[in-house]
C-alpha positions in Angstrom: -40.0 140.3 56.6 -39.0 136.7 55.6 -38.1 136.0 59.2 -41.4 137.3 60.5 -43.4 135.3 57.9 -41.5 132.2 58.9 -42.3 132.8 62.6 -46.0 133.3 61.8 -46.2 130.2 59.7 -44.5 128.1 62.4 -47.0 129.4 65.0 -49.9 128.6 62.8 -48.5 125.1 62.2 -48.0 124.5 65.9 -51.4 125.6 66.8 -53.0 123.4 64.1 -51.1 120.4 65.4 -52.0 121.2 69.0 -55.7 121.4 68.2 -55.4 118.1 66.4 -53.6 116.6 69.4 -56.4 117.7 71.8 -59.0 116.1 69.4 -57.0 112.8 69.7 -57.1 112.7 73.5 -58.4 109.4 74.8 -59.0 108.2 78.4 -58.4 104.5 77.6 -55.6 103.2 79.7 -54.5 100.7 77.1 -52.0 103.4 76.1 -50.0 102.2 79.1 -49.5 98.7 77.5 -46.0 98.0 76.2 -46.2 97.6 72.5 -43.9 94.5 72.5 -46.0 92.6 75.0 -48.2 90.8 72.5 -50.3 88.7 75.1 -51.0 91.8 77.2 -51.9 93.9 74.1 -54.1 91.0 72.9 -56.0 90.9 76.2 -56.4 94.7 76.3 -57.8 94.7 72.8 -60.2 91.9 73.8 -61.7 93.8 76.7 -61.8 97.0 74.8 -63.9 95.3 72.1 -66.2 93.4 74.5 -69.8 94.6 74.4 -70.3 93.2 78.0 -68.8 96.5 79.3 -71.9 98.3 78.1 -74.0 97.0 81.1 -75.4 98.8 84.1 -77.3 97.0 86.9 -79.7 99.3 88.7 -81.1 98.0 92.1 -84.1 99.5 93.9 -84.2 98.7 97.6 -87.4 99.5 99.6 -86.7 101.7 102.7 -90.4 102.6 103.4 -93.4 100.3 103.7 -95.4 102.3 101.2 -92.7 102.5 98.6 -93.1 100.9 95.1 -89.7 99.9 93.6 -91.4 98.9 90.3 -92.7 102.5 89.7 -89.2 103.8 90.4 -87.5 101.4 87.9 -90.2 102.1 85.3 -89.4 105.8 85.7 -85.7 105.1 85.1 -86.5 103.1 81.9 -88.5 106.1 80.6 -86.0 108.7 81.6 -82.9 106.9 80.3 -84.3 105.6 77.0 -83.6 108.9 75.2 -80.1 108.9 76.6 -79.2 105.5 75.1 -79.9 103.0 77.9 -82.6 100.3 77.5 -83.6 97.2 79.4 -82.0 94.0 78.2 -84.0 93.0 75.2 -84.8 89.4 76.1 -88.1 89.7 78.1 -90.7 90.3 75.4 -93.3 87.7 74.6 -92.3 87.6 70.9 -88.6 87.2 71.8 -89.3 84.4 74.2 -91.5 82.6 71.6 -88.9 82.9 68.9 -86.2 81.6 71.3 -88.4 78.6 72.1 -88.9 77.9 68.4 -85.2 77.8 67.7 -84.6 75.5 70.7 -87.5 73.2 69.7 -86.2 72.9 66.2 -82.7 71.9 67.3 -83.2 69.8 70.4 -80.8 67.1 69.2 -78.1 69.7 68.9 -78.7 71.4 72.2 -79.2 68.5 74.6 -76.0 66.8 75.9 -75.7 63.2 76.9 -75.9 64.3 80.5 -79.2 66.2 79.8 -80.7 63.0 78.3 -79.5 60.9 81.2 -81.3 63.2 83.6 -84.5 63.0 81.4 -84.4 59.2 81.4 -85.2 59.2 85.1 -88.7 60.6 84.4 -89.5 58.2 81.6 -90.6 55.2 83.6 -94.3 54.2 83.5 -94.9 55.5 87.0 -93.1 58.8 86.3 -95.0 59.4 83.1 -98.3 58.6 84.8 -97.6 61.2 87.5 -96.5 63.8 85.0 -99.7 63.4 83.0 -101.8 63.5 86.2 -100.2 66.9 87.1 -100.7 68.1 83.6 -104.4 67.2 83.7 -104.9 69.2 86.9 -103.2 72.3 85.3 -105.4 72.0 82.2 -108.4 72.6 84.5 -106.9 75.9 85.8 -107.5 78.8 83.3 -104.4 80.7 84.6 -102.2 77.8 83.7 -103.6 77.1 80.3 -100.6 78.5 78.4 -98.1 76.4 80.4 -100.2 73.3 79.8 -100.4 74.0 76.1 -96.6 74.3 75.9 -96.4 70.9 77.7 -98.5 69.3 75.0 -95.9 70.4 72.5 -93.0 69.0 74.5 -94.4 66.7 77.2 -90.9 65.8 78.6 -90.0 69.5 78.9 -86.8 69.1 76.9 -87.1 72.6 75.6 -87.3 74.0 79.2 -84.3 71.9 80.1 -82.3 73.7 77.4 -83.6 77.1 78.2 -82.6 76.9 81.8 -79.0 77.1 80.7 -79.7 80.3 78.9 -81.0 82.2 81.9 -79.0 85.4 82.6 -81.0 86.4 85.6 -79.7 86.6 89.2 -79.7 83.4 91.1 -82.7 83.1 93.4 -84.6 85.9 91.7 -87.8 85.6 89.7 -88.3 87.5 86.4 -90.9 90.2 86.6 -91.3 91.8 83.2 -88.1 93.8 82.5 -87.1 93.4 86.1 -86.0 90.7 88.6 -87.4 90.5 92.1 -85.9 88.9 95.2 -88.2 86.6 97.3 -88.2 89.2 100.1 -90.1 91.6 97.8 -87.8 94.4 99.1 -85.3 94.4 96.2 -85.7 94.7 92.5 -83.1 95.0 89.8 -83.0 96.3 86.3 -80.3 95.4 83.8 -79.6 98.2 81.3 -77.8 97.8 78.0 -76.1 101.0 76.8 -76.1 101.8 73.1 -72.6 103.4 73.1 -69.2 102.5 74.5 -67.9 103.9 77.8 -65.2 105.9 76.1 -67.9 108.1 74.7 -67.7 110.2 77.8 -69.8 113.0 76.3 -72.8 110.7 76.3 -71.8 108.6 79.3 -71.7 111.6 81.8 -75.3 112.7 81.2 -76.4 109.1 81.5 -74.8 108.7 85.0 -76.0 112.2 86.0 -79.6 111.3 85.1 -79.2 108.2 87.3 -78.0 110.4 90.2 -81.0 112.6 89.8 -83.4 109.6 89.7 -81.7 108.3 92.9 -82.5 111.6 94.6 -86.1 111.5 93.5 -86.4 107.8 94.5 -85.0 108.5 98.0 -87.9 111.0 98.7 -90.3 108.1 97.9 -88.7 105.6 100.1 -86.6 103.8 97.6 -82.8 103.6 97.7 -81.1 103.2 94.3 -77.7 101.6 93.5 -76.1 101.1 90.1 -73.0 99.2 89.2 -71.0 97.8 86.3 -67.7 98.3 84.5 -69.4 101.0 82.5 -69.9 103.2 85.6 -66.2 102.8 86.7 -64.9 103.6 83.2 -67.0 106.8 82.8 -66.3 108.0 86.3 -62.5 107.5 85.7 -62.6 109.6 82.6 -64.8 112.2 84.2 -62.5 112.4 87.2 -59.4 113.0 85.1 -61.1 115.7 83.0 -62.4 117.4 86.1 -59.0 117.3 87.8 -57.3 118.8 84.8 -59.9 121.5 84.4 -59.6 122.4 88.1 -55.9 122.2 88.7 -54.4 123.9 85.5 -56.3 127.2 85.9 -55.4 127.3 89.6 -51.8 126.6 88.8 -51.7 129.5 86.2 -53.3 131.9 88.7 -50.9 131.1 91.6 -47.9 131.1 89.3 -49.0 134.5 87.9 -49.3 136.0 91.3 -45.8 134.8 92.3 -44.2 136.1 89.1 -45.8 139.5 89.6 -44.1 139.9 92.9 -40.8 139.4 91.1 -41.1 141.6 88.0 -44.0 144.1 88.9 -44.5 145.0 85.2 -47.4 144.0 82.9 -45.0 144.1 80.0 -42.7 141.7 81.7 -45.6 139.5 82.7 -46.7 139.2 79.1 -43.1 138.3 78.1 -42.9 135.6 80.7 -46.1 134.1 79.5 -44.7 133.7 75.9 -42.8 130.5 76.8 -45.7 129.4 79.0 -48.2 129.5 76.1 -45.5 128.1 73.8 -44.9 125.2 76.0 -48.5 124.1 76.1 -49.0 124.5 72.4 -45.7 122.8 71.7 -46.5 119.9 74.1 -49.8 119.2 72.4 -48.2 119.6 69.0 -45.6 117.0 70.0 -48.3 114.7 71.3 -50.1 115.1 68.0 -47.0 114.2 65.9 -46.4 111.2 68.0 -50.0 110.1 67.7 -50.0 110.5 63.9 -46.7 108.6 63.6 -47.7 105.7 65.8 -51.4 105.7 65.0 -52.3 105.7 68.6 -54.5 108.2 70.5 -53.0 110.6 73.0 -53.4 109.2 76.6 -55.4 111.7 78.6 -53.7 110.8 81.9 -50.4 112.2 80.5 -51.9 115.7 80.2 -51.2 115.9 84.0 -47.6 116.3 83.1 -48.3 119.7 81.7 -48.0 120.9 85.3 -44.3 120.2 85.2 -43.9 121.6 81.7 -45.7 124.8 82.7 -43.4 125.1 85.7 -40.2 124.9 83.8 -41.5 127.2 81.0 -42.2 129.8 83.6 -38.6 129.3 84.9 -37.3 130.1 81.4 -39.4 133.2 81.1 -38.5 134.4 84.6 -34.8 134.0 84.1 -34.9 135.7 80.7 -36.9 138.6 82.1 -34.8 139.1 85.2 -31.7 138.9 83.1 -33.0 141.4 80.6 -34.0 143.8 83.4 -30.4 143.7 84.7 -28.9 144.0 81.2 -27.7 140.4 81.1 -28.5 137.4 78.8 -28.7 133.8 80.1 -28.8 132.0 76.8 -26.1 129.6 77.8 -27.8 128.6 81.0 -31.2 128.2 79.3 -29.7 126.1 76.6 -27.8 123.9 79.1 -31.0 123.4 81.1 -33.0 122.4 78.1 -30.3 120.0 76.8 -30.2 118.2 80.2 -34.0 118.0 80.4 -34.3 117.0 76.8 -31.7 114.3 77.2 -33.7 112.8 80.1 -37.0 112.8 78.3 -35.6 111.7 75.0 -34.8 108.4 76.7 -38.5 107.8 77.0 -38.6 107.4 73.2 -37.0 104.1 73.9 -39.8 103.0 76.2 -42.0 100.1 75.2 -45.0 101.9 76.8 -46.8 104.2 74.3 -47.9 106.6 77.0 -44.3 107.2 78.1 -43.2 107.7 74.5 -46.0 110.3 74.2 -44.8 112.0 77.5 -41.3 112.2 76.1 -42.5 113.9 72.9 -44.7 116.3 74.9 -41.9 117.4 77.2 -39.2 117.7 74.6 -41.3 119.7 72.1 -43.1 121.7 74.8 -39.8 122.8 76.4 -38.2 123.3 73.0 -41.0 125.6 72.0 -40.7 127.4 75.4 -37.0 127.9 74.8 -37.5 129.3 71.3 -40.2 131.6 72.7 -37.8 132.8 75.4 -35.1 133.6 72.8 -37.5 136.1 71.3 -37.7 138.1 74.5 -36.6 141.7 73.5 -34.2 142.4 76.3 -33.8 146.1 75.7 -37.6 146.7 75.9 -38.2 145.3 79.4 -37.9 148.0 81.9 -36.6 147.2 85.4 -39.2 147.3 88.2 -39.9 150.7 89.8 -39.4 149.2 93.2 -36.8 146.6 94.0 -38.6 143.2 94.4 -38.5 141.6 97.8 -37.1 138.5 96.1 -33.9 140.4 95.3 -33.3 141.0 99.0 -34.2 137.5 99.9 -32.0 136.2 97.1 -29.0 138.3 98.1 -29.3 137.3 101.7 -29.7 133.6 100.8 -26.7 133.7 98.5 -24.4 135.4 101.2 -25.5 132.8 103.7 -24.7 129.9 101.4 -21.4 131.3 100.4 -20.3 131.7 104.1 -21.7 128.4 105.3 -20.3 126.0 102.7 -19.1 123.3 105.1 -22.3 123.5 107.1 -24.4 123.1 104.0 -22.5 120.0 103.0 -22.8 118.7 106.5 -26.6 119.2 106.4 -26.8 117.5 103.0 -24.9 114.5 104.4 -27.1 114.3 107.5 -30.3 114.4 105.3 -28.9 111.7 103.0 -28.1 109.4 106.0 -31.5 110.1 107.5 -33.4 109.3 104.3 -31.4 106.3 103.1 -33.2 103.8 105.5 -36.5 104.9 103.9 -35.4 103.3 100.6 -35.6 99.9 102.2 -39.2 100.6 103.3 -40.3 101.3 99.7 -42.7 98.8 98.0 -44.6 98.8 94.8 -48.4 99.2 95.0 -50.1 95.9 94.3 -53.8 96.8 94.7 -55.1 97.8 91.3 -58.0 99.5 92.9 -55.7 102.3 94.0 -55.3 103.4 90.4 -59.1 103.7 89.9 -60.6 107.1 89.9 -64.2 105.9 90.6 -66.1 107.3 93.5 -66.1 105.4 96.8 -69.9 105.1 96.3 -69.3 103.2 93.1 -67.3 100.6 94.9 -69.8 100.4 97.7 -72.7 99.9 95.3 -70.7 97.3 93.4 -70.0 95.2 96.5 -73.7 95.2 97.6 -75.0 94.3 94.1 -72.4 91.5 93.7 -73.4 90.0 97.1 -77.1 90.1 96.3 -77.4 89.6 92.5 -74.0 88.4 91.3 -71.5 90.3 89.1 -73.1 92.9 86.7 -70.9 91.7 83.9 -68.3 89.0 83.5 -64.7 89.9 84.2 -63.3 86.5 83.2 -63.5 84.7 79.9 -61.9 81.8 78.1 -60.9 83.3 74.8 -60.0 81.4 71.6 -59.3 82.5 68.0 -60.1 80.7 64.8 -60.3 81.2 61.0 -64.1 80.6 61.2 -66.7 80.8 63.9 -66.7 77.0 64.3 -62.9 76.9 64.7 -63.0 79.5 67.4 -65.9 77.7 69.2 -64.1 74.4 69.0 -60.9 75.9 70.5 -62.9 77.5 73.4 -64.7 74.3 74.1 -61.4 72.3 74.1 -59.9 74.8 76.5 -62.8 74.4 78.9 -62.3 70.7 78.7 -58.6 71.0 79.5 -59.7 72.8 82.7 -62.3 70.2 83.6 -65.2 72.6 83.0 -68.5 71.8 81.4 -70.1 73.8 78.6 -70.7 77.5 79.4 -73.2 79.9 78.0 -71.5 80.2 74.6 -71.1 76.5 74.2 -74.8 76.0 75.1 -75.9 78.7 72.5 -73.7 77.6 69.6 -72.0 74.2 70.1 -69.2 73.6 67.5 -70.1 71.3 64.6 -68.2 68.3 66.0 -70.0 68.6 69.3 -73.3 68.9 67.6 -72.6 65.7 65.7 -71.7 63.9 69.0 -75.0 65.2 70.5 -77.0 64.0 67.6 -75.4 60.6 67.9 -76.2 60.6 71.7 -79.8 61.6 70.8 -80.2 58.8 68.3 -78.7 56.2 70.8 -81.2 57.5 73.4 -84.3 57.2 71.3 -83.2 53.9 69.9 -82.9 52.6 73.4 -86.4 54.0 74.2 -88.2 52.9 71.0 -91.0 51.7 73.3 -91.7 55.2 74.6 -94.8 55.9 72.3 -96.4 52.8 73.6 -95.6 53.5 77.3 -96.8 57.1 76.9 -100.1 56.0 75.3 -100.7 53.7 78.2 -100.0 56.5 80.7 -102.4 58.8 78.8 -105.2 56.2 78.9 -104.7 55.6 82.6 -105.2 59.4 83.3 -108.1 59.8 80.9 -106.1 61.7 78.2 -106.0 61.1 74.5 -102.5 60.2 73.2 -103.3 62.0 69.9 -103.4 65.3 71.8 -99.6 65.0 72.2 -98.8 64.3 68.6 -96.3 67.2 68.3 -94.3 65.8 71.2 -94.2 62.3 69.8 -93.2 63.6 66.4 -90.2 65.4 67.9 -88.9 62.4 69.9 -87.3 60.3 67.2 -84.0 59.4 65.6 -82.6 62.1 63.3 -80.1 62.1 60.4 -76.6 63.5 60.8 -77.1 65.6 57.6 -79.7 67.8 59.2 -79.1 71.6 59.5 -76.8 72.5 62.4 -77.3 75.3 64.8 -75.2 78.3 63.8 -74.9 82.0 65.0 -77.3 82.9 62.1 -79.9 80.5 63.6 -80.5 83.1 66.4 -81.1 86.0 64.0 -84.2 87.8 65.0 -84.0 86.4 68.5 -83.0 88.4 71.6 -80.3 85.8 72.1 -78.5 87.3 69.1 -77.7 90.5 71.0 -76.1 88.5 73.9 -74.3 86.2 71.4 -72.6 89.0 69.3 -69.9 90.1 71.9 -69.2 86.4 72.7 -68.6 85.4 69.1 -67.4 88.1 66.7 -64.9 88.9 64.1 -61.7 90.8 64.7 -58.8 91.9 62.4 -57.3 88.4 62.2 -60.3 86.1 62.3 -63.0 85.1 64.8 -63.0 85.4 68.6 -65.0 83.1 70.8 -65.3 84.4 74.4 -66.8 81.9 76.9 -67.7 83.6 80.1 -66.6 82.2 83.5 -68.5 83.0 86.7 -65.3 83.7 88.5 -63.5 86.8 89.8 -60.7 87.7 92.2 -58.4 85.0 93.4 -60.6 82.2 92.0 -60.0 83.5 88.5 -56.3 83.9 89.1 -56.0 80.3 90.4 -57.8 79.0 87.3 -55.3 80.9 85.1 -52.5 79.1 86.9 -54.1 75.7 86.1 -54.4 76.3 82.4 -52.0 74.0 80.5 -49.5 75.8 78.3 -50.6 73.9 75.1 -54.2 74.9 75.4 -55.8 76.3 72.2 -57.3 79.2 74.2 -56.3 81.5 77.0 -58.0 83.2 80.0 -58.7 86.9 80.1 -59.3 88.6 83.5 -59.8 92.3 84.0 -58.1 92.4 87.4 -55.1 90.4 86.2 -54.9 92.7 83.1 -54.7 95.8 85.3 -52.0 94.3 87.5 -49.9 93.2 84.6 -50.2 96.7 83.0 -48.9 98.3 86.2 -46.1 95.8 86.5 -45.1 96.2 82.9 -44.9 100.0 83.2 -42.9 99.8 86.4 -40.4 97.4 84.8 -40.1 99.5 81.7 -39.4 102.7 83.7 -37.0 100.9 86.0 -35.0 99.7 83.0 -34.9 103.2 81.6 -33.5 104.9 84.7 -29.8 104.0 84.1 -30.2 105.3 80.5 -31.7 108.6 81.7 -28.9 109.1 84.3 -26.2 108.3 81.7 -27.8 110.7 79.2 -27.9 113.6 81.7 -24.3 113.0 82.8 -23.0 112.8 79.2 -24.8 116.0 78.2 -23.5 117.9 81.2 -20.0 116.6 80.8 -19.8 117.5 77.1 -21.3 121.0 77.7 -19.3 122.0 80.8 -16.0 120.1 80.2 -14.9 120.8 83.8 -15.4 118.3 86.6 -16.0 120.7 89.4 -19.0 122.6 88.0 -20.3 119.5 86.4 -20.4 117.7 89.8 -21.9 120.8 91.4 -24.8 120.6 89.0 -25.2 116.8 88.8 -24.9 115.9 92.5 -28.0 117.9 93.7 -30.6 116.0 91.6 -28.9 112.7 92.5 -29.2 113.4 96.2 -32.7 114.7 95.6 -33.7 111.3 94.3 -32.4 109.6 97.4 -34.1 112.1 99.7 -37.4 112.0 97.8 -37.8 108.3 97.6 -36.4 107.9 101.2 -39.1 110.4 102.4 -41.8 108.4 100.6 -40.5 105.2 102.2 -40.7 106.7 105.7 -44.2 108.1 104.9 -45.3 104.6 103.8 -46.2 105.8 100.3 -46.0 102.9 97.9 -44.2 103.3 94.6 -46.3 103.5 91.4 -45.4 103.9 87.8 -46.2 107.6 88.2 -43.8 107.8 91.2 -41.0 106.5 89.0 -41.7 109.3 86.5 -40.4 111.7 89.2 -36.9 110.4 88.4 -37.1 111.8 84.9 -38.6 115.1 86.1 -36.1 115.6 88.9 -33.1 114.7 86.8 -34.3 116.7 83.8 -36.0 119.7 85.4 -34.6 119.7 88.9 -31.1 120.2 87.5 -32.1 123.6 86.0 -31.8 125.4 89.4 -28.3 124.0 89.8 -27.4 125.2 86.3 -28.5 128.8 87.0 -27.1 128.9 90.6 -23.8 127.8 89.3 -23.8 130.8 86.9 -23.6 133.4 89.6 -25.4 135.2 92.4 -27.3 137.5 90.2 -29.9 134.8 89.3 -30.7 133.8 92.9 -34.0 135.8 93.0 -35.1 134.2 89.8 -34.1 130.7 91.1 -36.2 131.2 94.2 -39.2 132.2 92.2 -38.6 129.5 89.6 -38.6 126.8 92.3 -41.7 128.2 93.9 -43.6 128.4 90.6 -42.6 124.8 89.8 -43.7 123.6 93.2 -47.0 125.4 92.8 -47.5 123.8 89.5 -47.0 120.3 90.9 -48.6 120.9 94.2 -51.9 121.8 92.5 -52.1 118.2 91.5 -52.4 117.3 95.1 -56.0 118.6 94.9 -56.8 116.0 92.3 -59.3 113.3 93.1 -58.0 110.7 90.6 -55.3 108.7 92.3 -53.1 108.6 89.2 -52.9 112.4 89.0 -52.6 112.7 92.7 -49.7 110.2 92.8 -47.9 112.2 90.1 -48.4 115.4 92.2 -47.0 113.8 95.4 -43.9 112.4 93.7 -43.2 115.6 91.8 -43.8 117.9 94.8 -41.5 115.9 97.0 -38.9 115.4 94.3 -38.8 119.1 93.1 -38.6 120.3 96.7 -35.8 117.9 97.4 -34.0 119.0 94.3 -34.2 122.7 95.2 -33.0 122.1 98.8 -30.1 119.9 97.5 -29.2 122.5 95.0 -29.0 125.3 97.7 -26.9 123.1 100.0 -24.5 121.5 97.5 -24.1 123.7 94.3 -22.7 126.9 96.0 -20.5 124.7 98.3 -18.9 122.9 95.4 -18.8 125.8 92.9 -16.0 128.3 92.9 -16.9 131.5 94.7 -18.8 133.7 92.4 -17.6 137.2 91.7 -20.0 140.0 92.7 -22.0 141.1 89.8 -21.6 144.5 88.3 -24.4 146.9 88.9 -27.0 147.1 86.2 -26.3 149.7 83.6 
């Protein structure tokens, strides 16, 4: 009774942890970042917290003469507003007026010495006279009255000179309400700001689905829609991973179930076999949950793809246990040895610096540990043998006799395969294109390329980043970094110059107006020569004068209530250690990487680039896995040596997975498949899981039928990943399928040839 209560309590605890683990799943790839790589983690946190990723650019291209792109985009605005996407909030009249007021009140702080020098060219008597003549003509046109009135407030258009630096619209396009229009009139674009981050896939998926539906409707009206932005790629990646897992895991379970049925032909036996299967899934998620709670990190969703391998080996446990029980035998020793070697391989991942690999190690060890304990509960005496002898028994017996008779031939074949695959190892290379790890649709990349060529990048992928104890300290560090690179002020420096820069600009302003103390007189003369009253421009003349250094500076709070505030927030915000200033750079690709190379090592800031971040993550994971492989090999060898304590059977069980690695990677080399971090994971699976077949085959001929079925079920489990659309999941499926097949073939060729001839089993009682 006590034992049963303990089992029930353990099951409840495991299920509770597994459910919690599922709730902590996250599609964010920052889980692939080595914890000890502080610069890499810093850069990943920066991009994760950037609000610029919440941007979608929607383009409407006219494909029919009667089409109206404006109507299409207005329909999108109406449709997407309830879903959390809105036009950029900087086009309203009130917002523009508020922005102009802020700029007019702080002209000395906004205008640089270069801006003033350019203004000086238009302050000669002739230039002033021509300016006022043009203004008088505009005053006589009712449609230009508003512009003329603004000119009376700032006759030199200093406010306009400042505002031109704040423009976020595409180059060459003109603003058209909430939209921008190209001069050809055939292309309009709408910038959408999304209210929620892209990792909120539950809301992001309906948003993109609504855009697809709008595109279908627009196509019937002669308008072709495209949309692009980091937001789309992030959501599509997460959606692809979820779809792949939901499609491949049920298919795997179905195929494995059919194969198992051909072996046991008993519903009771089928239920027993699925005990370790269910236990492995629950245990794996429970292990992931414990790891997540201990480390404080979410569970990387991409690692759930490893459940294919866990399910495969769990089925192996159940199949061996059931076949042994049907024949009146127990295989506890072989199951335990298989688990210990697998566990030793994956425990090594606990020493990884990559959180996702640590999580994978926890999932496999706890998942297979739970599967092993579930297998031990199989009531051997209650599983009847199949009424008809399974075909696998005949196949297994024939295979075993052949292998026993052809030992030398098997070793010769293994040698030939090794020699044939070895040259493939020299053809291996690591994948360097970060796009190959992206699960976005091909259409997403095509749309992005078109929009970038026509409108520019939807959101910045490169920033100069600086930290500081205060907003001004962060701003000063960012500005100093730009200066080190020979770059002028960017958008952030234009919006909120640091206090020292504002003081310098006020000084330049005062020097300028001291030098032009005669401007009021020259301006009055130009007015009279054009029949205008100088008194009408009193607001302008009142603004153009020397100011004191003690006047109020421009601060982030100065923009409160202005649409600029929303654009400024992600560029200047607080994090856990202080303030971050992010100055956007209009660079991408190789140009951004070249700039990073130019940055002096003693610069107060650093450069963050999304493409470079992705490449460094992949490189770090590859380096981490490569450094762990010797430890994994040593752990498996030590466990096998201590457990077997005889060199011949130990070699018979260890050599097949070693050859399998040579064959698998050699085959990938000949096929031209590049190595990825997920390819390297095959080493752990082949050494840890692939060795199981050798363990059971070394035990005697009675387990050959179960070995055949176990390999086939494992292969089916990994092969279903080949149907995945996400390249990360697909890459894992390719590596595991080739590796597991190579391990099985190597086991058949090598283990019986090196093991002592097995005695014929006694007939079942």
